[in-house]
mmCIF file of the N, C-alpha and C atoms, coordinates in Angstrom:
data_MODEL
# 
_entry.id   MODEL 
# 
loop_
_atom_site.group_PDB 
_atom_site.id 
_atom_site.type_symbol 
_atom_site.label_atom_id 
_atom_site.label_alt_id 
_atom_site.label_comp_id 
_atom_site.label_asym_id 
_atom_site.label_entity_id 
_atom_site.label_seq_id 
_atom_site.pdbx_PDB_ins_code 
_atom_site.Cartn_x 
_atom_site.Cartn_y 
_atom_site.Cartn_z 
_atom_site.occupancy 
_atom_site.B_iso_or_equiv 
_atom_site.pdbx_formal_charge 
_atom_site.auth_seq_id 
_atom_site.auth_comp_id 
_atom_site.auth_asym_id 
_atom_site.auth_atom_id 
_atom_site.pdbx_PDB_model_num 
ATOM 1   N N  . MET A 1 1  ? -1.580 14.835 -8.117 1.00 0.00 ? 1  MET A N  1 
ATOM 2   C CA . MET A 1 1  ? -0.602 14.048 -7.376 1.00 0.00 ? 1  MET A CA 1 
ATOM 3   C C  . MET A 1 1  ? -0.886 12.566 -7.628 1.00 0.00 ? 1  MET A C  1 
ATOM 4   N N  . SER A 1 2  ? 0.168  11.820 -7.835 1.00 0.00 ? 2  SER A N  1 
ATOM 5   C CA . SER A 1 2  ? 0.036  10.386 -8.096 1.00 0.00 ? 2  SER A CA 1 
ATOM 6   C C  . SER A 1 2  ? -0.360 9.646  -6.822 1.00 0.00 ? 2  SER A C  1 
ATOM 7   N N  . ASP A 1 3  ? -0.740 8.393  -6.998 1.00 0.00 ? 3  ASP A N  1 
ATOM 8   C CA . ASP A 1 3  ? -1.089 7.550  -5.854 1.00 0.00 ? 3  ASP A CA 1 
ATOM 9   C C  . ASP A 1 3  ? 0.105  7.407  -4.916 1.00 0.00 ? 3  ASP A C  1 
ATOM 10  N N  . VAL A 1 4  ? 1.286  7.209  -5.480 1.00 0.00 ? 4  VAL A N  1 
ATOM 11  C CA . VAL A 1 4  ? 2.492  7.077  -4.649 1.00 0.00 ? 4  VAL A CA 1 
ATOM 12  C C  . VAL A 1 4  ? 2.743  8.384  -3.902 1.00 0.00 ? 4  VAL A C  1 
ATOM 13  N N  . GLY A 1 5  ? 2.559  9.514  -4.563 1.00 0.00 ? 5  GLY A N  1 
ATOM 14  C CA . GLY A 1 5  ? 2.720  10.814 -3.911 1.00 0.00 ? 5  GLY A CA 1 
ATOM 15  C C  . GLY A 1 5  ? 1.760  10.989 -2.750 1.00 0.00 ? 5  GLY A C  1 
ATOM 16  N N  . ARG A 1 6  ? 0.513  10.597 -2.947 1.00 0.00 ? 6  ARG A N  1 
ATOM 17  C CA . ARG A 1 6  ? -0.471 10.692 -1.858 1.00 0.00 ? 6  ARG A CA 1 
ATOM 18  C C  . ARG A 1 6  ? -0.084 9.783  -0.696 1.00 0.00 ? 6  ARG A C  1 
ATOM 19  N N  . ARG A 1 7  ? 0.396  8.584  -1.026 1.00 0.00 ? 7  ARG A N  1 
ATOM 20  C CA . ARG A 1 7  ? 0.802  7.651  0.024  1.00 0.00 ? 7  ARG A CA 1 
ATOM 21  C C  . ARG A 1 7  ? 2.029  8.151  0.776  1.00 0.00 ? 7  ARG A C  1 
ATOM 22  N N  . LEU A 1 8  ? 2.979  8.742  0.064  1.00 0.00 ? 8  LEU A N  1 
ATOM 23  C CA . LEU A 1 8  ? 4.166  9.310  0.714  1.00 0.00 ? 8  LEU A CA 1 
ATOM 24  C C  . LEU A 1 8  ? 3.771  10.472 1.626  1.00 0.00 ? 8  LEU A C  1 
ATOM 25  N N  . ARG A 1 9  ? 2.917  11.352 1.133  1.00 0.00 ? 9  ARG A N  1 
ATOM 26  C CA . ARG A 1 9  ? 2.456  12.494 1.932  1.00 0.00 ? 9  ARG A CA 1 
ATOM 27  C C  . ARG A 1 9  ? 1.784  11.993 3.202  1.00 0.00 ? 9  ARG A C  1 
ATOM 28  N N  . SER A 1 10 ? 0.904  11.022 3.052  1.00 0.00 ? 10 SER A N  1 
ATOM 29  C CA . SER A 1 10 ? 0.215  10.454 4.204  1.00 0.00 ? 10 SER A CA 1 
ATOM 30  C C  . SER A 1 10 ? 1.204  9.809  5.181  1.00 0.00 ? 10 SER A C  1 
ATOM 31  N N  . ALA A 1 11 ? 2.190  9.096  4.653  1.00 0.00 ? 11 ALA A N  1 
ATOM 32  C CA . ALA A 1 11 ? 3.188  8.446  5.516  1.00 0.00 ? 11 ALA A CA 1 
ATOM 33  C C  . ALA A 1 11 ? 3.986  9.481  6.296  1.00 0.00 ? 11 ALA A C  1 
ATOM 34  N N  . ILE A 1 12 ? 4.389  10.568 5.645  1.00 0.00 ? 12 ILE A N  1 
ATOM 35  C CA . ILE A 1 12 ? 5.156  11.614 6.337  1.00 0.00 ? 12 ILE A CA 1 
ATOM 36  C C  . ILE A 1 12 ? 4.317  12.206 7.465  1.00 0.00 ? 12 ILE A C  1 
ATOM 37  N N  . LEU A 1 13 ? 3.074  12.547 7.166  1.00 0.00 ? 13 LEU A N  1 
ATOM 38  C CA . LEU A 1 13 ? 2.212  13.166 8.183  1.00 0.00 ? 13 LEU A CA 1 
ATOM 39  C C  . LEU A 1 13 ? 1.890  12.198 9.317  1.00 0.00 ? 13 LEU A C  1 
ATOM 40  N N  . THR A 1 14 ? 1.616  10.954 8.982  1.00 0.00 ? 14 THR A N  1 
ATOM 41  C CA . THR A 1 14 ? 1.294  9.956  10.008 1.00 0.00 ? 14 THR A CA 1 
ATOM 42  C C  . THR A 1 14 ? 2.493  9.668  10.898 1.00 0.00 ? 14 THR A C  1 
ATOM 43  N N  . LEU A 1 15 ? 3.640  9.414  10.280 1.00 0.00 ? 15 LEU A N  1 
ATOM 44  C CA . LEU A 1 15 ? 4.830  9.079  11.068 1.00 0.00 ? 15 LEU A CA 1 
ATOM 45  C C  . LEU A 1 15 ? 5.290  10.250 11.939 1.00 0.00 ? 15 LEU A C  1 
ATOM 46  N N  . THR A 1 16 ? 5.243  11.464 11.413 1.00 0.00 ? 16 THR A N  1 
ATOM 47  C CA . THR A 1 16 ? 5.665  12.602 12.234 1.00 0.00 ? 16 THR A CA 1 
ATOM 48  C C  . THR A 1 16 ? 4.692  12.838 13.383 1.00 0.00 ? 16 THR A C  1 
ATOM 49  N N  . ALA A 1 17 ? 3.422  12.577 13.169 1.00 0.00 ? 17 ALA A N  1 
ATOM 50  C CA . ALA A 1 17 ? 2.446  12.718 14.255 1.00 0.00 ? 17 ALA A CA 1 
ATOM 51  C C  . ALA A 1 17 ? 2.670  11.645 15.316 1.00 0.00 ? 17 ALA A C  1 
ATOM 52  N N  . GLU A 1 18 ? 2.899  10.424 14.887 1.00 0.00 ? 18 GLU A N  1 
ATOM 53  C CA . GLU A 1 18 ? 3.105  9.318  15.828 1.00 0.00 ? 18 GLU A CA 1 
ATOM 54  C C  . GLU A 1 18 ? 4.385  9.475  16.637 1.00 0.00 ? 18 GLU A C  1 
ATOM 55  N N  . ARG A 1 19 ? 5.416  10.029 16.039 1.00 0.00 ? 19 ARG A N  1 
ATOM 56  C CA . ARG A 1 19 ? 6.716  10.107 16.713 1.00 0.00 ? 19 ARG A CA 1 
ATOM 57  C C  . ARG A 1 19 ? 6.993  11.456 17.366 1.00 0.00 ? 19 ARG A C  1 
ATOM 58  N N  . ALA A 1 20 ? 6.076  12.391 17.212 1.00 0.00 ? 20 ALA A N  1 
ATOM 59  C CA . ALA A 1 20 ? 6.287  13.730 17.784 1.00 0.00 ? 20 ALA A CA 1 
ATOM 60  C C  . ALA A 1 20 ? 6.572  13.617 19.273 1.00 0.00 ? 20 ALA A C  1 
ATOM 61  N N  . PRO A 1 21 ? 7.520  14.380 19.778 1.00 0.00 ? 21 PRO A N  1 
ATOM 62  C CA . PRO A 1 21 ? 8.271  15.444 19.132 1.00 0.00 ? 21 PRO A CA 1 
ATOM 63  C C  . PRO A 1 21 ? 9.535  14.967 18.421 1.00 0.00 ? 21 PRO A C  1 
ATOM 64  N N  . ARG A 1 22 ? 9.760  13.676 18.375 1.00 0.00 ? 22 ARG A N  1 
ATOM 65  C CA . ARG A 1 22 ? 10.947 13.171 17.673 1.00 0.00 ? 22 ARG A CA 1 
ATOM 66  C C  . ARG A 1 22 ? 10.791 13.334 16.163 1.00 0.00 ? 22 ARG A C  1 
ATOM 67  N N  . THR A 1 23 ? 11.898 13.180 15.468 1.00 0.00 ? 23 THR A N  1 
ATOM 68  C CA . THR A 1 23 ? 11.920 13.346 14.019 1.00 0.00 ? 23 THR A CA 1 
ATOM 69  C C  . THR A 1 23 ? 11.889 11.993 13.314 1.00 0.00 ? 23 THR A C  1 
ATOM 70  N N  . ILE A 1 24 ? 11.634 12.054 12.019 1.00 0.00 ? 24 ILE A N  1 
ATOM 71  C CA . ILE A 1 24 ? 11.751 10.867 11.180 1.00 0.00 ? 24 ILE A CA 1 
ATOM 72  C C  . ILE A 1 24 ? 12.775 11.150 10.091 1.00 0.00 ? 24 ILE A C  1 
ATOM 73  N N  . CYS A 1 25 ? 13.291 10.097 9.532  1.00 0.00 ? 25 CYS A N  1 
ATOM 74  C CA . CYS A 1 25 ? 14.143 10.190 8.357  1.00 0.00 ? 25 CYS A CA 1 
ATOM 75  C C  . CYS A 1 25 ? 13.228 10.060 7.136  1.00 0.00 ? 25 CYS A C  1 
ATOM 76  N N  . PRO A 1 26 ? 13.515 10.761 6.052  1.00 0.00 ? 26 PRO A N  1 
ATOM 77  C CA . PRO A 1 26 ? 12.690 10.579 4.858  1.00 0.00 ? 26 PRO A CA 1 
ATOM 78  C C  . PRO A 1 26 ? 12.586 9.112  4.429  1.00 0.00 ? 26 PRO A C  1 
ATOM 79  N N  . SER A 1 27 ? 13.621 8.339  4.688  1.00 0.00 ? 27 SER A N  1 
ATOM 80  C CA . SER A 1 27 ? 13.581 6.925  4.310  1.00 0.00 ? 27 SER A CA 1 
ATOM 81  C C  . SER A 1 27 ? 12.526 6.158  5.099  1.00 0.00 ? 27 SER A C  1 
ATOM 82  N N  . ASP A 1 28 ? 12.176 6.620  6.298  1.00 0.00 ? 28 ASP A N  1 
ATOM 83  C CA . ASP A 1 28 ? 11.110 5.963  7.062  1.00 0.00 ? 28 ASP A CA 1 
ATOM 84  C C  . ASP A 1 28 ? 9.798  6.009  6.290  1.00 0.00 ? 28 ASP A C  1 
ATOM 85  N N  . ALA A 1 29 ? 9.484  7.170  5.725  1.00 0.00 ? 29 ALA A N  1 
ATOM 86  C CA . ALA A 1 29 ? 8.249  7.318  4.948  1.00 0.00 ? 29 ALA A CA 1 
ATOM 87  C C  . ALA A 1 29 ? 8.338  6.515  3.656  1.00 0.00 ? 29 ALA A C  1 
ATOM 88  N N  . ALA A 1 30 ? 9.475  6.577  2.984  1.00 0.00 ? 30 ALA A N  1 
ATOM 89  C CA . ALA A 1 30 ? 9.641  5.825  1.731  1.00 0.00 ? 30 ALA A CA 1 
ATOM 90  C C  . ALA A 1 30 ? 9.514  4.325  1.975  1.00 0.00 ? 30 ALA A C  1 
ATOM 91  N N  . ARG A 1 31 ? 10.094 3.843  3.059  1.00 0.00 ? 31 ARG A N  1 
ATOM 92  C CA . ARG A 1 31 ? 10.007 2.409  3.391  1.00 0.00 ? 31 ARG A CA 1 
ATOM 93  C C  . ARG A 1 31 ? 8.578  2.008  3.739  1.00 0.00 ? 31 ARG A C  1 
ATOM 94  N N  . ALA A 1 32 ? 7.832  2.908  4.373  1.00 0.00 ? 32 ALA A N  1 
ATOM 95  C CA . ALA A 1 32 ? 6.443  2.603  4.718  1.00 0.00 ? 32 ALA A CA 1 
ATOM 96  C C  . ALA A 1 32 ? 5.593  2.432  3.462  1.00 0.00 ? 32 ALA A C  1 
ATOM 97  N N  . VAL A 1 33 ? 5.942  3.149  2.411  1.00 0.00 ? 33 VAL A N  1 
ATOM 98  C CA . VAL A 1 33 ? 5.185  3.082  1.159  1.00 0.00 ? 33 VAL A CA 1 
ATOM 99  C C  . VAL A 1 33 ? 5.623  1.911  0.290  1.00 0.00 ? 33 VAL A C  1 
ATOM 100 N N  . ASP A 1 34 ? 6.917  1.670  0.204  1.00 0.00 ? 34 ASP A N  1 
ATOM 101 C CA . ASP A 1 34 ? 7.428  0.588  -0.640 1.00 0.00 ? 34 ASP A CA 1 
ATOM 102 C C  . ASP A 1 34 ? 8.716  0.030  -0.036 1.00 0.00 ? 34 ASP A C  1 
ATOM 103 N N  . PRO A 1 35 ? 8.581  -0.950 0.852  1.00 0.00 ? 35 PRO A N  1 
ATOM 104 C CA . PRO A 1 35 ? 9.758  -1.486 1.547  1.00 0.00 ? 35 PRO A CA 1 
ATOM 105 C C  . PRO A 1 35 ? 10.837 -2.050 0.628  1.00 0.00 ? 35 PRO A C  1 
ATOM 106 N N  . ASP A 1 36 ? 10.456 -2.532 -0.532 1.00 0.00 ? 36 ASP A N  1 
ATOM 107 C CA . ASP A 1 36 ? 11.435 -3.144 -1.430 1.00 0.00 ? 36 ASP A CA 1 
ATOM 108 C C  . ASP A 1 36 ? 12.139 -2.148 -2.354 1.00 0.00 ? 36 ASP A C  1 
ATOM 109 N N  . ASN A 1 37 ? 11.471 -1.058 -2.660 1.00 0.00 ? 37 ASN A N  1 
ATOM 110 C CA . ASN A 1 37 ? 12.027 -0.096 -3.620 1.00 0.00 ? 37 ASN A CA 1 
ATOM 111 C C  . ASN A 1 37 ? 12.069 1.317  -3.043 1.00 0.00 ? 37 ASN A C  1 
ATOM 112 N N  . TRP A 1 38 ? 12.284 1.428  -1.758 1.00 0.00 ? 38 TRP A N  1 
ATOM 113 C CA . TRP A 1 38 ? 12.202 2.726  -1.084 1.00 0.00 ? 38 TRP A CA 1 
ATOM 114 C C  . TRP A 1 38 ? 13.231 3.723  -1.603 1.00 0.00 ? 38 TRP A C  1 
ATOM 115 N N  . ARG A 1 39 ? 14.394 3.254  -2.012 1.00 0.00 ? 39 ARG A N  1 
ATOM 116 C CA . ARG A 1 39 ? 15.433 4.182  -2.485 1.00 0.00 ? 39 ARG A CA 1 
ATOM 117 C C  . ARG A 1 39 ? 14.957 4.993  -3.702 1.00 0.00 ? 39 ARG A C  1 
ATOM 118 N N  . GLU A 1 40 ? 14.153 4.365  -4.530 1.00 0.00 ? 40 GLU A N  1 
ATOM 119 C CA . GLU A 1 40 ? 13.623 5.045  -5.716 1.00 0.00 ? 40 GLU A CA 1 
ATOM 120 C C  . GLU A 1 40 ? 12.661 6.171  -5.352 1.00 0.00 ? 40 GLU A C  1 
ATOM 121 N N  . LEU A 1 41 ? 12.148 6.154  -4.134 1.00 0.00 ? 41 LEU A N  1 
ATOM 122 C CA . LEU A 1 41 ? 11.174 7.152  -3.685 1.00 0.00 ? 41 LEU A CA 1 
ATOM 123 C C  . LEU A 1 41 ? 11.801 8.309  -2.918 1.00 0.00 ? 41 LEU A C  1 
ATOM 124 N N  . MET A 1 42 ? 13.101 8.267  -2.709 1.00 0.00 ? 42 MET A N  1 
ATOM 125 C CA . MET A 1 42 ? 13.727 9.265  -1.843 1.00 0.00 ? 42 MET A CA 1 
ATOM 126 C C  . MET A 1 42 ? 13.627 10.691 -2.380 1.00 0.00 ? 42 MET A C  1 
ATOM 127 N N  . ASP A 1 43 ? 13.830 10.910 -3.656 1.00 0.00 ? 43 ASP A N  1 
ATOM 128 C CA . ASP A 1 43 ? 13.714 12.269 -4.198 1.00 0.00 ? 43 ASP A CA 1 
ATOM 129 C C  . ASP A 1 43 ? 12.294 12.789 -4.034 1.00 0.00 ? 43 ASP A C  1 
ATOM 130 N N  . ALA A 1 44 ? 11.311 11.954 -4.342 1.00 0.00 ? 44 ALA A N  1 
ATOM 131 C CA . ALA A 1 44 ? 9.910  12.363 -4.186 1.00 0.00 ? 44 ALA A CA 1 
ATOM 132 C C  . ALA A 1 44 ? 9.585  12.628 -2.722 1.00 0.00 ? 44 ALA A C  1 
ATOM 133 N N  . THR A 1 45 ? 10.149 11.837 -1.824 1.00 0.00 ? 45 THR A N  1 
ATOM 134 C CA . THR A 1 45 ? 9.889  12.029 -0.398 1.00 0.00 ? 45 THR A CA 1 
ATOM 135 C C  . THR A 1 45 ? 10.465 13.359 0.075  1.00 0.00 ? 45 THR A C  1 
ATOM 136 N N  . ARG A 1 46 ? 11.670 13.676 -0.333 1.00 0.00 ? 46 ARG A N  1 
ATOM 137 C CA . ARG A 1 46 ? 12.271 14.961 0.040  1.00 0.00 ? 46 ARG A CA 1 
ATOM 138 C C  . ARG A 1 46 ? 11.486 16.130 -0.556 1.00 0.00 ? 46 ARG A C  1 
ATOM 139 N N  . ASP A 1 47 ? 11.035 15.986 -1.796 1.00 0.00 ? 47 ASP A N  1 
ATOM 140 C CA . ASP A 1 47 ? 10.228 17.040 -2.428 1.00 0.00 ? 47 ASP A CA 1 
ATOM 141 C C  . ASP A 1 47 ? 8.917  17.256 -1.665 1.00 0.00 ? 47 ASP A C  1 
ATOM 142 N N  . LEU A 1 48 ? 8.279  16.168 -1.263 1.00 0.00 ? 48 LEU A N  1 
ATOM 143 C CA . LEU A 1 48 ? 7.039  16.297 -0.500 1.00 0.00 ? 48 LEU A CA 1 
ATOM 144 C C  . LEU A 1 48 ? 7.300  16.903 0.873  1.00 0.00 ? 48 LEU A C  1 
ATOM 145 N N  . ALA A 1 49 ? 8.430  16.564 1.478  1.00 0.00 ? 49 ALA A N  1 
ATOM 146 C CA . ALA A 1 49 ? 8.780  17.174 2.763  1.00 0.00 ? 49 ALA A CA 1 
ATOM 147 C C  . ALA A 1 49 ? 8.930  18.682 2.600  1.00 0.00 ? 49 ALA A C  1 
ATOM 148 N N  . ARG A 1 50 ? 9.530  19.119 1.506  1.00 0.00 ? 50 ARG A N  1 
ATOM 149 C CA . ARG A 1 50 ? 9.648  20.558 1.231  1.00 0.00 ? 50 ARG A CA 1 
ATOM 150 C C  . ARG A 1 50 ? 8.265  21.199 1.122  1.00 0.00 ? 50 ARG A C  1 
ATOM 151 N N  . GLU A 1 51 ? 7.357  20.561 0.371  1.00 0.00 ? 51 GLU A N  1 
ATOM 152 C CA . GLU A 1 51 ? 6.005  21.092 0.220  1.00 0.00 ? 51 GLU A CA 1 
ATOM 153 C C  . GLU A 1 51 ? 5.296  21.186 1.573  1.00 0.00 ? 51 GLU A C  1 
ATOM 154 N N  . LEU A 1 52 ? 5.427  20.136 2.366  1.00 0.00 ? 52 LEU A N  1 
ATOM 155 C CA . LEU A 1 52 ? 4.778  20.126 3.679  1.00 0.00 ? 52 LEU A CA 1 
ATOM 156 C C  . LEU A 1 52 ? 5.401  21.164 4.612  1.00 0.00 ? 52 LEU A C  1 
ATOM 157 N N  . ALA A 1 53 ? 6.690  21.412 4.461  1.00 0.00 ? 53 ALA A N  1 
ATOM 158 C CA . ALA A 1 53 ? 7.338  22.453 5.271  1.00 0.00 ? 53 ALA A CA 1 
ATOM 159 C C  . ALA A 1 53 ? 6.847  23.834 4.843  1.00 0.00 ? 53 ALA A C  1 
ATOM 160 N N  . ARG A 1 54 ? 6.690  24.037 3.548  1.00 0.00 ? 54 ARG A N  1 
ATOM 161 C CA . ARG A 1 54 ? 6.178  25.322 3.053  1.00 0.00 ? 54 ARG A CA 1 
ATOM 162 C C  . ARG A 1 54 ? 4.773  25.602 3.571  1.00 0.00 ? 54 ARG A C  1 
ATOM 163 N N  . SER A 1 55 ? 3.966  24.556 3.680  1.00 0.00 ? 55 SER A N  1 
ATOM 164 C CA . SER A 1 55 ? 2.586  24.733 4.144  1.00 0.00 ? 55 SER A CA 1 
ATOM 165 C C  . SER A 1 55 ? 2.484  24.768 5.667  1.00 0.00 ? 55 SER A C  1 
ATOM 166 N N  . GLY A 1 56 ? 3.616  24.553 6.352  1.00 0.00 ? 56 GLY A N  1 
ATOM 167 C CA . GLY A 1 56 ? 3.629  24.651 7.809  1.00 0.00 ? 56 GLY A CA 1 
ATOM 168 C C  . GLY A 1 56 ? 3.252  23.378 8.545  1.00 0.00 ? 56 GLY A C  1 
ATOM 169 N N  . ASP A 1 57 ? 3.150  22.257 7.828  1.00 0.00 ? 57 ASP A N  1 
ATOM 170 C CA . ASP A 1 57 ? 2.789  20.992 8.467  1.00 0.00 ? 57 ASP A CA 1 
ATOM 171 C C  . ASP A 1 57 ? 3.970  20.315 9.150  1.00 0.00 ? 57 ASP A C  1 
ATOM 172 N N  . VAL A 1 58 ? 5.156  20.470 8.580  1.00 0.00 ? 58 VAL A N  1 
ATOM 173 C CA . VAL A 1 58 ? 6.359  19.842 9.133  1.00 0.00 ? 58 VAL A CA 1 
ATOM 174 C C  . VAL A 1 58 ? 7.500  20.849 9.134  1.00 0.00 ? 58 VAL A C  1 
ATOM 175 N N  . VAL A 1 59 ? 8.560  20.478 9.820  1.00 0.00 ? 59 VAL A N  1 
ATOM 176 C CA . VAL A 1 59 ? 9.803  21.247 9.827  1.00 0.00 ? 59 VAL A CA 1 
ATOM 177 C C  . VAL A 1 59 ? 10.909 20.297 9.390  1.00 0.00 ? 59 VAL A C  1 
ATOM 178 N N  . ILE A 1 60 ? 11.760 20.775 8.510  1.00 0.00 ? 60 ILE A N  1 
ATOM 179 C CA . ILE A 1 60 ? 12.907 19.989 8.052  1.00 0.00 ? 60 ILE A CA 1 
ATOM 180 C C  . ILE A 1 60 ? 14.129 20.482 8.810  1.00 0.00 ? 60 ILE A C  1 
ATOM 181 N N  . THR A 1 61 ? 14.891 19.548 9.353  1.00 0.00 ? 61 THR A N  1 
ATOM 182 C CA . THR A 1 61 ? 16.079 19.924 10.111 1.00 0.00 ? 61 THR A CA 1 
ATOM 183 C C  . THR A 1 61 ? 17.295 19.165 9.598  1.00 0.00 ? 61 THR A C  1 
ATOM 184 N N  . GLN A 1 62 ? 18.453 19.751 9.914  1.00 0.00 ? 62 GLN A N  1 
ATOM 185 C CA . GLN A 1 62 ? 19.735 19.114 9.634  1.00 0.00 ? 62 GLN A CA 1 
ATOM 186 C C  . GLN A 1 62 ? 20.667 19.481 10.769 1.00 0.00 ? 62 GLN A C  1 
ATOM 187 N N  . LYS A 1 63 ? 21.192 18.471 11.427 1.00 0.00 ? 63 LYS A N  1 
ATOM 188 C CA . LYS A 1 63 ? 22.061 18.685 12.592 1.00 0.00 ? 63 LYS A CA 1 
ATOM 189 C C  . LYS A 1 63 ? 21.370 19.564 13.625 1.00 0.00 ? 63 LYS A C  1 
ATOM 190 N N  . GLY A 1 64 ? 20.061 19.373 13.785 1.00 0.00 ? 64 GLY A N  1 
ATOM 191 C CA . GLY A 1 64 ? 19.293 20.098 14.794 1.00 0.00 ? 64 GLY A CA 1 
ATOM 192 C C  . GLY A 1 64 ? 18.852 21.491 14.401 1.00 0.00 ? 64 GLY A C  1 
ATOM 193 N N  . GLU A 1 65 ? 19.286 21.971 13.245 1.00 0.00 ? 65 GLU A N  1 
ATOM 194 C CA . GLU A 1 65 ? 18.935 23.316 12.789 1.00 0.00 ? 65 GLU A CA 1 
ATOM 195 C C  . GLU A 1 65 ? 17.820 23.252 11.749 1.00 0.00 ? 65 GLU A C  1 
ATOM 196 N N  . GLU A 1 66 ? 16.856 24.147 11.881 1.00 0.00 ? 66 GLU A N  1 
ATOM 197 C CA . GLU A 1 66 ? 15.752 24.200 10.930 1.00 0.00 ? 66 GLU A CA 1 
ATOM 198 C C  . GLU A 1 66 ? 16.249 24.695 9.576  1.00 0.00 ? 66 GLU A C  1 
ATOM 199 N N  . LEU A 1 67 ? 15.792 24.030 8.518  1.00 0.00 ? 67 LEU A N  1 
ATOM 200 C CA . LEU A 1 67 ? 16.185 24.395 7.161  1.00 0.00 ? 67 LEU A CA 1 
ATOM 201 C C  . LEU A 1 67 ? 15.050 25.140 6.459  1.00 0.00 ? 67 LEU A C  1 
ATOM 202 N N  . ASP A 1 68 ? 15.418 26.060 5.611  1.00 0.00 ? 68 ASP A N  1 
ATOM 203 C CA . ASP A 1 68 ? 14.460 26.742 4.749  1.00 0.00 ? 68 ASP A CA 1 
ATOM 204 C C  . ASP A 1 68 ? 14.090 25.758 3.639  1.00 0.00 ? 68 ASP A C  1 
ATOM 205 N N  . PRO A 1 69 ? 12.794 25.457 3.475  1.00 0.00 ? 69 PRO A N  1 
ATOM 206 C CA . PRO A 1 69 ? 12.426 24.478 2.446  1.00 0.00 ? 69 PRO A CA 1 
ATOM 207 C C  . PRO A 1 69 ? 12.726 24.944 1.026  1.00 0.00 ? 69 PRO A C  1 
ATOM 208 N N  . ASP A 1 70 ? 12.936 26.236 0.831  1.00 0.00 ? 70 ASP A N  1 
ATOM 209 C CA . ASP A 1 70 ? 13.233 26.750 -0.501 1.00 0.00 ? 70 ASP A CA 1 
ATOM 210 C C  . ASP A 1 70 ? 14.727 26.917 -0.760 1.00 0.00 ? 70 ASP A C  1 
ATOM 211 N N  . ALA A 1 71 ? 15.542 26.684 0.243  1.00 0.00 ? 71 ALA A N  1 
ATOM 212 C CA . ALA A 1 71 ? 16.991 26.818 0.088  1.00 0.00 ? 71 ALA A CA 1 
ATOM 213 C C  . ALA A 1 71 ? 17.564 25.557 -0.547 1.00 0.00 ? 71 ALA A C  1 
ATOM 214 N N  . GLN A 1 72 ? 18.763 25.703 -1.067 1.00 0.00 ? 72 GLN A N  1 
ATOM 215 C CA . GLN A 1 72 ? 19.490 24.544 -1.580 1.00 0.00 ? 72 GLN A CA 1 
ATOM 216 C C  . GLN A 1 72 ? 20.250 23.920 -0.414 1.00 0.00 ? 72 GLN A C  1 
ATOM 217 N N  . TRP A 1 73 ? 20.005 22.667 -0.130 1.00 0.00 ? 73 TRP A N  1 
ATOM 218 C CA . TRP A 1 73 ? 20.741 21.953 0.901  1.00 0.00 ? 73 TRP A CA 1 
ATOM 219 C C  . TRP A 1 73 ? 20.948 20.532 0.444  1.00 0.00 ? 73 TRP A C  1 
ATOM 220 N N  . ARG A 1 74 ? 21.932 19.911 1.067  1.00 0.00 ? 74 ARG A N  1 
ATOM 221 C CA . ARG A 1 74 ? 22.228 18.529 0.734  1.00 0.00 ? 74 ARG A CA 1 
ATOM 222 C C  . ARG A 1 74 ? 22.652 17.806 1.989  1.00 0.00 ? 74 ARG A C  1 
ATOM 223 N N  . GLY A 1 75 ? 22.685 16.513 1.898  1.00 0.00 ? 75 GLY A N  1 
ATOM 224 C CA . GLY A 1 75 ? 23.054 15.705 3.041  1.00 0.00 ? 75 GLY A CA 1 
ATOM 225 C C  . GLY A 1 75 ? 21.831 15.213 3.786  1.00 0.00 ? 75 GLY A C  1 
ATOM 226 N N  . PRO A 1 76 ? 22.061 14.496 4.875  1.00 0.00 ? 76 PRO A N  1 
ATOM 227 C CA . PRO A 1 76 ? 20.957 13.893 5.615  1.00 0.00 ? 76 PRO A CA 1 
ATOM 228 C C  . PRO A 1 76 ? 20.075 14.955 6.282  1.00 0.00 ? 76 PRO A C  1 
ATOM 229 N N  . ILE A 1 77 ? 18.787 14.727 6.192  1.00 0.00 ? 77 ILE A N  1 
ATOM 230 C CA . ILE A 1 77 ? 17.824 15.615 6.838  1.00 0.00 ? 77 ILE A CA 1 
ATOM 231 C C  . ILE A 1 77 ? 16.913 14.799 7.735  1.00 0.00 ? 77 ILE A C  1 
ATOM 232 N N  . ARG A 1 78 ? 16.199 15.497 8.580  1.00 0.00 ? 78 ARG A N  1 
ATOM 233 C CA . ARG A 1 78 ? 15.181 14.897 9.443  1.00 0.00 ? 78 ARG A CA 1 
ATOM 234 C C  . ARG A 1 78 ? 13.912 15.717 9.272  1.00 0.00 ? 78 ARG A C  1 
ATOM 235 N N  . ILE A 1 79 ? 12.776 15.105 9.552  1.00 0.00 ? 79 ILE A N  1 
ATOM 236 C CA . ILE A 1 79 ? 11.486 15.765 9.424  1.00 0.00 ? 79 ILE A CA 1 
ATOM 237 C C  . ILE A 1 79 ? 10.751 15.620 10.748 1.00 0.00 ? 79 ILE A C  1 
ATOM 238 N N  . ARG A 1 80 ? 10.177 16.727 11.231 1.00 0.00 ? 80 ARG A N  1 
ATOM 239 C CA . ARG A 1 80 ? 9.352  16.625 12.442 1.00 0.00 ? 80 ARG A CA 1 
ATOM 240 C C  . ARG A 1 80 ? 8.072  17.393 12.235 1.00 0.00 ? 80 ARG A C  1 
ATOM 241 N N  . ARG A 1 81 ? 7.096  17.027 13.026 1.00 0.00 ? 81 ARG A N  1 
ATOM 242 C CA . ARG A 1 81 ? 5.807  17.678 12.973 1.00 0.00 ? 81 ARG A CA 1 
ATOM 243 C C  . ARG A 1 81 ? 5.979  19.119 13.442 1.00 0.00 ? 81 ARG A C  1 
ATOM 244 N N  . ALA A 1 82 ? 5.391  20.068 12.754 1.00 0.00 ? 82 ALA A N  1 
ATOM 245 C CA . ALA A 1 82 ? 5.466  21.465 13.162 1.00 0.00 ? 82 ALA A CA 1 
ATOM 246 C C  . ALA A 1 82 ? 4.738  21.658 14.483 1.00 0.00 ? 82 ALA A C  1 
ATOM 247 N N  . GLY A 1 83 ? 5.248  22.556 15.286 1.00 0.00 ? 83 GLY A N  1 
ATOM 248 C CA . GLY A 1 83 ? 4.626  22.878 16.564 1.00 0.00 ? 83 GLY A CA 1 
ATOM 249 C C  . GLY A 1 83 ? 4.944  21.928 17.693 1.00 0.00 ? 83 GLY A C  1 
ATOM 250 N N  . THR A 1 84 ? 5.888  21.008 17.467 1.00 0.00 ? 84 THR A N  1 
ATOM 251 C CA . THR A 1 84 ? 6.242  20.077 18.554 1.00 0.00 ? 84 THR A CA 1 
ATOM 252 C C  . THR A 1 84 ? 7.661  20.315 19.004 1.00 0.00 ? 84 THR A C  1 
# 
């Protein structure tokens, strides 16, 4: 995993822990890592959210419904800490 990937993973876990039980937007984590170029990190952030959901660390939601991290979905998502 690249340095940016490690930083994104850490940002997702830190922000979801701090805001639990509320959710975060993937852009929150991307902005925490690179405020000026966060849009370029969005695909990587969503991919890491999928990985973290597969491992049970976070839950990905859309319109309040939990999403399968292996399913095809599009549109705005939210991330929350698992178990909250």
